[in-house]
C-alpha positions as CSV (number, residue, x, y, z in Angstrom):
1,X,-115.7,154.7,192.4
2,X,-119.4,155.1,191.9
3,X,-121.1,154.3,188.7
4,X,-122.2,157.9,188.4
5,X,-118.6,159.3,188.7
6,X,-117.4,156.6,186.3
7,X,-119.7,157.7,183.6
8,X,-119.0,161.5,184.2
9,X,-115.3,160.8,183.7
10,X,-115.9,158.7,180.6
11,X,-117.9,161.4,179.0
12,X,-115.2,164.0,179.9
13,X,-112.6,161.7,178.3
14,X,-114.7,161.4,175.0
15,X,-115.2,165.0,175.0
16,X,-111.5,165.9,175.3
17,X,-110.7,163.4,172.6
18,X,-113.3,164.8,170.3
19,X,-111.9,168.3,170.9
20,X,-108.4,167.2,170.1
21,X,-109.6,165.9,166.7
22,X,-111.2,169.2,165.8
23,X,-109.1,171.3,163.3
24,X,-107.0,173.9,164.9
25,X,-109.0,176.8,163.6
26,X,-112.3,175.5,164.9
27,X,-110.9,176.0,168.4
28,X,-109.3,179.4,167.7
29,X,-110.7,183.0,167.7
30,X,-112.0,184.9,164.7
31,X,-109.8,185.2,161.6
32,X,-107.2,188.0,161.3
33,X,-108.3,190.3,158.5
34,X,-105.9,191.8,155.9
35,X,-107.1,194.0,153.0
36,X,-105.7,193.9,149.5
37,X,-106.4,196.7,146.9
38,X,-105.4,195.5,143.5
39,X,-106.1,196.0,139.7
40,X,-108.8,193.4,139.3
41,X,-110.7,194.9,136.3
42,X,-108.7,197.6,134.4
43,X,-105.1,196.3,134.6
44,X,-106.1,192.8,135.6
45,X,-103.2,191.5,133.6
46,X,-101.0,192.7,136.5
47,X,-103.6,192.6,139.3
48,X,-104.8,189.1,139.0
49,X,-101.2,187.7,139.2
50,X,-100.8,190.0,142.2
51,X,-103.8,188.4,143.8
52,X,-102.5,184.9,143.2
53,X,-99.3,185.9,145.1
54,X,-101.5,186.8,148.1
55,X,-103.6,183.8,147.8
56,X,-100.6,181.3,147.7
57,X,-99.0,183.1,150.7
58,X,-102.2,182.9,152.7
59,X,-102.8,179.2,151.9
60,X,-99.2,178.5,153.2
61,X,-99.5,180.5,156.3
62,X,-103.0,179.0,157.3
63,X,-101.8,175.4,156.5
64,X,-98.9,176.0,158.8
65,X,-101.2,177.0,161.6
66,X,-102.0,180.5,160.8
67,X,-101.0,183.4,163.1
68,X,-100.3,181.7,166.4
69,X,-103.5,179.5,165.7
70,X,-105.6,182.1,164.1
71,X,-106.4,181.9,160.4
72,X,-105.5,184.7,158.2
73,X,-108.3,186.1,155.9
74,X,-107.7,188.4,153.1
75,X,-110.4,190.7,151.6
76,X,-109.8,191.9,148.1
77,X,-110.9,195.2,146.6
78,X,-110.5,196.5,143.1
79,X,-108.7,199.8,142.7
80,X,-110.2,200.0,139.0
81,X,-107.3,202.3,137.9
82,X,-108.8,205.2,139.9
83,X,-107.3,207.0,142.8
84,X,-110.7,207.9,144.1
85,X,-111.9,204.3,144.0
86,X,-108.7,203.2,145.7
87,X,-109.3,205.7,148.6
88,X,-112.8,204.4,149.0
89,X,-111.6,200.8,148.9
90,X,-109.1,201.4,151.6
91,X,-111.4,203.3,153.8
92,X,-114.0,200.5,153.5
93,X,-111.3,197.9,154.4
94,X,-110.3,200.0,157.4
95,X,-113.6,201.2,158.7
96,X,-115.9,198.3,157.7
97,X,-113.8,195.3,157.5
98,X,-111.5,196.2,160.4
99,X,-108.3,195.0,158.7
100,X,-105.0,195.3,160.5
101,X,-102.9,195.6,157.2
102,X,-103.2,196.4,153.5
103,X,-101.4,194.9,150.5
104,X,-101.6,197.4,147.6
105,X,-102.6,199.6,145.8
106,X,-100.6,198.6,142.8
107,X,-100.3,201.9,140.9
108,X,-98.5,205.0,142.1
109,X,-101.5,207.4,141.7
110,X,-103.8,205.1,143.8
111,X,-101.1,204.5,146.3
112,X,-100.4,208.2,146.9
113,X,-104.1,209.0,147.0
114,X,-104.9,206.2,149.6
115,X,-101.8,206.5,151.7
116,X,-103.1,209.4,153.9
117,X,-106.2,207.3,154.9
118,X,-104.1,204.3,155.9
119,X,-101.6,206.4,157.8
120,X,-104.0,208.5,159.6
121,X,-105.8,205.2,160.7
122,X,-102.4,203.8,161.6
123,X,-102.9,200.7,159.4
124,X,-99.9,199.2,157.7
125,X,-100.0,199.6,153.8
126,X,-97.4,197.8,151.6
127,X,-97.5,198.7,148.0
128,X,-96.0,196.0,145.9
129,X,-95.4,197.9,142.8
130,X,-96.0,201.7,143.1
131,X,-92.7,203.0,141.7
132,X,-93.2,206.9,142.2
133,X,-90.4,208.5,144.2
134,X,-93.2,210.3,146.1
135,X,-94.1,207.1,147.8
136,X,-90.8,207.3,149.7
137,X,-91.5,208.6,153.2
138,X,-95.3,208.8,152.5
139,X,-96.2,208.0,156.1
140,X,-95.0,206.2,159.1
141,X,-97.3,203.1,158.2
142,X,-96.6,203.2,154.4
143,X,-94.1,200.8,152.9
144,X,-93.0,199.9,149.3
145,X,-91.9,196.4,148.1
146,X,-90.4,197.4,144.8
147,X,-87.6,199.7,143.6
148,X,-88.4,203.3,142.6
149,X,-88.8,204.2,138.9
150,X,-86.0,206.7,139.1
151,X,-83.6,203.9,140.4
152,X,-84.8,201.7,137.6
153,X,-84.2,204.4,135.1
154,X,-80.7,205.2,136.4
155,X,-79.8,201.5,136.4
156,X,-81.1,200.9,132.9
157,X,-79.7,204.0,131.2
158,X,-76.3,203.6,133.0
159,X,-76.1,200.0,131.7
160,X,-77.1,200.9,128.2
161,X,-74.5,203.8,128.0
162,X,-71.7,201.5,129.2
163,X,-72.5,198.4,127.2
164,X,-74.2,199.7,124.0
165,X,-72.7,203.2,123.7
166,X,-75.5,204.7,121.8
167,X,-75.5,208.3,120.8
168,X,-79.3,208.8,120.1
169,X,-82.6,207.2,121.2
170,X,-86.2,207.2,119.7
171,X,-89.1,207.0,122.0
172,X,-92.6,205.5,121.5
173,X,-94.6,205.7,124.7
174,X,-97.9,204.8,126.0
175,X,-100.0,208.0,126.4
176,X,-101.2,207.3,130.0
177,X,-99.7,208.2,133.3
178,X,-97.3,205.4,133.5
179,X,-96.0,205.7,129.9
180,X,-95.7,209.4,130.0
181,X,-94.0,209.4,133.4
182,X,-91.5,206.9,131.9
183,X,-91.0,209.1,128.9
184,X,-90.1,212.1,130.9
185,X,-88.0,210.5,133.6
186,X,-86.0,208.2,131.3
187,X,-85.5,211.2,128.8
188,X,-83.7,213.1,131.6
189,X,-81.4,210.3,132.3
190,X,-80.7,209.6,128.6
191,X,-79.8,213.3,128.1
192,X,-77.6,213.3,131.3
193,X,-75.6,210.4,129.8
194,X,-75.2,212.2,126.5
195,X,-77.7,210.1,124.6
196,X,-79.9,212.5,122.6
197,X,-83.6,211.9,122.2
198,X,-84.0,212.5,118.5
199,X,-87.6,211.6,118.1
200,X,-90.6,211.0,120.3
201,X,-94.1,209.5,119.4
202,X,-96.9,208.2,121.5
203,X,-99.9,205.7,121.3
204,X,-103.1,205.1,123.1
205,X,-103.9,202.1,125.2
206,X,-105.7,199.5,123.0
207,X,-103.8,200.6,119.9
208,X,-102.9,197.8,117.4
209,X,-101.3,199.7,114.5
210,X,-98.0,201.6,115.3
211,X,-96.5,201.8,111.8
212,X,-97.3,205.5,111.4
213,X,-95.4,206.4,114.6
214,X,-92.6,204.0,113.8
215,X,-92.1,205.3,110.3
216,X,-91.4,208.7,111.9
217,X,-89.0,207.2,114.4
218,X,-87.3,205.2,111.6
219,X,-86.7,208.5,109.7
220,X,-84.8,209.8,112.7
221,X,-82.5,206.8,112.6
222,X,-81.8,206.4,116.5
223,X,-79.4,204.0,117.8
224,X,-81.8,202.4,120.2
225,X,-85.6,202.3,120.7
226,X,-87.3,203.0,124.1
227,X,-90.9,201.8,124.2
228,X,-92.4,202.3,127.7
229,X,-95.9,201.0,128.3
230,X,-97.8,197.7,128.8
231,X,-97.1,194.4,126.8
232,X,-100.5,194.5,125.0
233,X,-99.2,197.4,123.0
234,X,-95.4,197.3,123.4
235,X,-95.1,193.8,122.2
236,X,-96.8,194.4,118.8
237,X,-95.1,197.7,118.5
238,X,-91.7,195.9,118.7
239,X,-92.8,193.3,116.2
240,X,-94.0,196.1,113.7
241,X,-90.8,197.9,114.2
242,X,-88.9,194.8,113.0
243,X,-91.3,194.5,110.0
244,X,-90.4,198.0,109.1
245,X,-86.7,197.1,109.1
246,X,-85.8,198.8,112.4
247,X,-83.1,196.6,114.0
248,X,-82.3,198.8,117.0
249,X,-82.2,197.2,120.4
250,X,-85.5,197.8,122.2
251,X,-85.6,199.0,125.9
252,X,-88.8,198.4,128.0
253,X,-90.2,198.8,131.5
254,X,-92.1,196.9,134.1
255,X,-95.2,196.5,131.8
256,X,-93.2,194.2,129.5
257,X,-91.8,191.8,132.1
258,X,-94.0,188.9,131.5
259,X,-93.6,185.7,129.4
260,X,-96.5,186.9,127.2
261,X,-94.4,189.8,126.0
262,X,-92.0,187.3,124.4
263,X,-94.8,185.3,123.1
264,X,-96.5,188.3,121.5
265,X,-93.3,190.0,120.2
266,X,-91.9,186.7,118.9
267,X,-88.4,187.2,117.3
268,X,-88.6,191.0,118.0
269,X,-88.3,190.2,121.7
270,X,-84.7,189.1,121.3
271,X,-82.3,191.5,123.0
272,X,-85.2,193.3,124.8
273,X,-83.7,194.9,128.0
274,X,-85.9,195.6,131.1
275,X,-85.7,196.0,134.8
276,X,-87.4,193.5,137.1
277,X,-88.0,192.8,140.7
278,X,-87.9,189.0,140.5
279,X,-85.5,186.4,139.0
280,X,-87.2,183.0,138.4
281,X,-83.8,181.3,138.7
282,X,-83.1,182.8,142.2
283,X,-81.6,179.7,143.8
284,X,-83.3,179.3,147.2
285,X,-85.6,176.5,148.3
286,X,-88.3,179.0,149.1
287,X,-88.2,180.5,145.6
288,X,-88.2,177.0,144.1
289,X,-91.3,176.0,146.0
290,X,-93.0,179.3,145.2
291,X,-92.4,179.1,141.4
292,X,-93.7,175.5,141.3
293,X,-96.8,176.5,143.3
294,X,-97.5,179.6,141.1
295,X,-97.3,177.8,137.8
296,X,-99.3,174.8,139.0
297,X,-102.0,177.2,140.0
298,X,-102.2,179.4,137.0
299,X,-102.1,176.3,134.6
300,X,-105.2,175.2,136.4
301,X,-107.2,178.3,135.6
302,X,-108.6,179.0,132.0
303,X,-107.4,182.3,130.5
304,X,-105.4,183.2,133.5
305,X,-103.0,186.2,132.9
306,X,-99.5,185.1,133.9
307,X,-96.9,187.5,135.5
308,X,-94.9,185.8,138.2
309,X,-93.1,189.1,139.1
310,X,-96.3,190.6,140.4
311,X,-97.2,187.4,142.2
312,X,-93.7,187.3,143.9
313,X,-94.0,190.8,145.1
314,X,-97.3,190.4,146.8
315,X,-96.3,186.9,148.1
316,X,-93.4,188.5,149.9
317,X,-95.5,191.4,151.2
318,X,-98.0,188.9,152.7
319,X,-95.4,186.7,154.3
320,X,-93.7,189.7,155.9
321,X,-97.0,191.0,157.4
322,X,-97.7,187.5,158.7
323,X,-94.2,187.2,160.3
324,X,-94.8,190.6,162.0
325,X,-98.1,189.4,163.4
326,X,-96.5,186.2,164.7
327,X,-93.6,187.8,166.4
328,X,-95.3,191.0,167.9
329,X,-99.1,190.2,167.7
330,X,-101.8,190.9,165.0
331,X,-101.8,194.6,165.3
332,X,-100.6,197.4,163.0
333,X,-98.1,198.6,165.5
334,X,-96.8,195.0,165.9
335,X,-96.4,194.6,162.2
336,X,-94.7,198.0,162.0
337,X,-92.2,197.0,164.7
338,X,-91.2,193.9,162.7
339,X,-91.0,195.8,159.4
340,X,-88.8,198.5,160.9
341,X,-86.3,196.1,162.3
342,X,-86.3,193.1,159.8
343,X,-83.0,192.5,158.1
344,X,-82.5,190.2,155.1
345,X,-85.9,188.6,155.2
346,X,-85.8,185.5,153.1
347,X,-88.1,186.5,150.3
348,X,-88.6,185.1,146.9
349,X,-87.7,188.5,145.5
350,X,-84.4,188.6,147.5
351,X,-83.1,189.3,151.0
352,X,-85.4,192.1,152.1
353,X,-85.0,195.0,154.5
354,X,-86.6,198.5,154.6
355,X,-84.7,201.9,154.8
356,X,-85.7,204.9,156.8
357,X,-88.2,206.0,154.1
358,X,-89.6,202.6,154.1
359,X,-88.4,201.6,150.6
360,X,-87.5,197.9,150.3
361,X,-83.7,197.3,150.2
362,X,-82.5,194.2,148.4
363,X,-79.3,195.2,146.5
364,X,-79.0,196.7,143.0
365,X,-81.9,196.9,140.4
366,X,-81.9,193.6,138.5
367,X,-81.8,193.9,134.7
368,X,-82.8,191.3,132.2
369,X,-82.4,190.8,128.6
370,X,-84.3,188.3,126.3
371,X,-81.9,185.6,125.1
372,X,-83.2,182.7,123.0
373,X,-86.8,183.5,124.0
374,X,-86.1,183.7,127.8
375,X,-85.3,186.6,130.2
376,X,-81.8,186.2,131.4
377,X,-80.3,188.3,134.1
378,X,-77.5,190.6,133.0
379,X,-76.9,192.7,136.0
């Protein structure tokens, strides 16, 4: 072998060795982009935990080699509790950022407003927490990762009727779309089960004093109290009810399902009944690892809102999108094919599938009661 050929071969060996030592993503094509529209300003107490769920999933996916060697990149947008803003965010992610899938929006109003844009563009959208029945069948590319609010209402009121046997209920609701919707829907189910709504009062977001409304409810002497809204108001409302000598069991909704509700309500949280999409003690290796990773992350961030249910829902949605891309390619139709055929996906919120209307299926709605300062599953 001539000296010249020897040196050429030597250089090629070194070059191949150097290439092999380069991280996988440095050799791969551009990142695959996914968009996520969440409540990152107004409603950030839910939206930031939802963002953490996406981030944890993406970190795991990329550490494991990404999508067949390509890294996954998520671009976040703020829905700002505005359907119009959610539409603009979704259109920007589709048309400018060229995402292949969307996680979010969170609220029903934003989801319903933005769904036509995603569906027309044939881009997968999975809303983790929009509970409106109108989301069912909203489009061929629209999916829901949580149970519908009417299914939650039915499960909660049925459990209450069978186990507590109340004849009357008093309602104190948050005077915004979510609270008003819950008041109307749950009221129908209460009446259907023979539980009469004997008094109804409302409060505004940001309220701190609920004693005037509670005094009126106390005069009606209901057997139970229903306080739908968000924990910033519902927790102090529960505490003030106890201060006024109201000892009725308190029923809540999604806005309460966070450890901080128990912290803020104190002893008044005991017996609090609520539906949830996530059980921290769900005994699977995947959930144990997720729970450990989530709490490790949030404990490292100052003033971080903690709501593991919202994180769990977006974590599952992100992983399902990734699995679809791995199996059928990083395209909306590849993801759709996977979501339409998947059965019992191993999620941290349960064994997941989707029905014909693209609502998630994972068994009955889970109900939790606060016992000794912790949420304990009762159904």
